[in-house]
C-alpha positions in Angstrom: -68.1 -8.9 -43.9 -66.6 -9.5 -40.5 -63.0 -10.5 -39.8 -62.5 -12.7 -36.8 -59.5 -12.6 -34.5 -56.5 -14.4 -35.8 -55.4 -17.0 -33.2 -51.6 -16.8 -33.9 -51.5 -13.1 -32.7 -52.8 -14.3 -29.4 -49.8 -16.5 -29.0 -47.5 -13.5 -28.9 -49.4 -12.2 -25.9 -49.3 -15.6 -24.3 -45.5 -15.7 -24.7 -45.2 -12.8 -22.3 -47.0 -14.6 -19.7 -45.2 -17.9 -20.3 -42.2 -16.9 -18.1 -40.3 -14.8 -20.5 -38.3 -12.1 -18.6 -38.0 -8.7 -20.3 -35.1 -7.7 -18.1 -31.5 -8.2 -19.0 -29.8 -10.6 -16.7 -26.9 -8.7 -15.1 -23.9 -10.3 -13.5 -22.2 -8.9 -10.4 -18.9 -8.5 -12.2 -17.3 -5.0 -12.2 -14.5 -3.7 -14.4 -11.2 -2.7 -12.8 -7.8 -1.6 -13.7 -4.5 -1.8 -11.9 -1.5 0.5 -12.6 2.1 -0.4 -12.2 4.4 1.4 -9.9 6.2 2.8 -12.9 2.9 4.2 -14.3 2.1 5.8 -11.0 5.6 7.4 -10.8 5.3 8.7 -14.4 1.9 10.1 -13.6 3.3 12.0 -10.6 6.2 13.3 -12.7 3.8 14.4 -15.4 1.6 16.3 -12.9 4.7 17.9 -11.4 6.0 19.0 -14.8 2.6 20.5 -15.6 2.5 22.3 -12.4 6.0 23.8 -12.8 5.2 24.7 -16.4 2.1 26.6 -15.4 3.9 28.5 -12.5 4.7 32.1 -13.3 7.2 32.6 -10.5 10.0 33.4 -12.9 11.1 37.0 -12.3 13.1 38.0 -15.3 14.1 41.3 -13.7 15.5 39.6 -10.7 17.5 37.2 -12.9 18.9 40.0 -14.9 19.9 41.8 -11.7 21.7 38.8 -10.4 23.5 38.2 -13.7 24.9 41.8 -13.4 26.0 41.3 -9.8 27.8 38.0 -10.7 29.8 39.8 -13.4 31.3 42.0 -10.7 34.3 40.1 -9.2 34.0 41.8 -5.9 30.4 40.6 -5.4 31.3 36.9 -4.9 33.0 36.6 -1.5 32.9 34.3 1.5 29.8 35.9 3.0 27.8 35.5 -0.2 29.0 31.9 -0.7 28.1 31.0 2.9 24.7 32.6 2.7 23.9 30.9 -0.6 25.0 27.5 0.8 22.8 28.0 3.9 19.8 28.8 1.7 20.4 25.7 -0.5 20.8 23.5 2.6 17.6 25.0 4.1 15.7 24.3 0.9 16.8 20.7 1.0 15.8 20.3 4.6 19.4 19.6 5.8 
């Protein structure tokens, strides 16, 4: 017994040649987002807070030393006050 080729299967092959495109049509559109000024500001503040939180510049020994000095009434005088004011103004860029 011999089985001949079924003609309907051949139609599947013909469909490929009939102009069907196997590629997905892609449009030139791109996704985009925009952030408000408030969102940008909050992002900067979040990064600044994270940076400060991760900094290990706190010197507990120096803080304890300064607390002891401030308890002494003779420590705070015009020289100390002026030097501290100058340092604050210099840090602020004034």
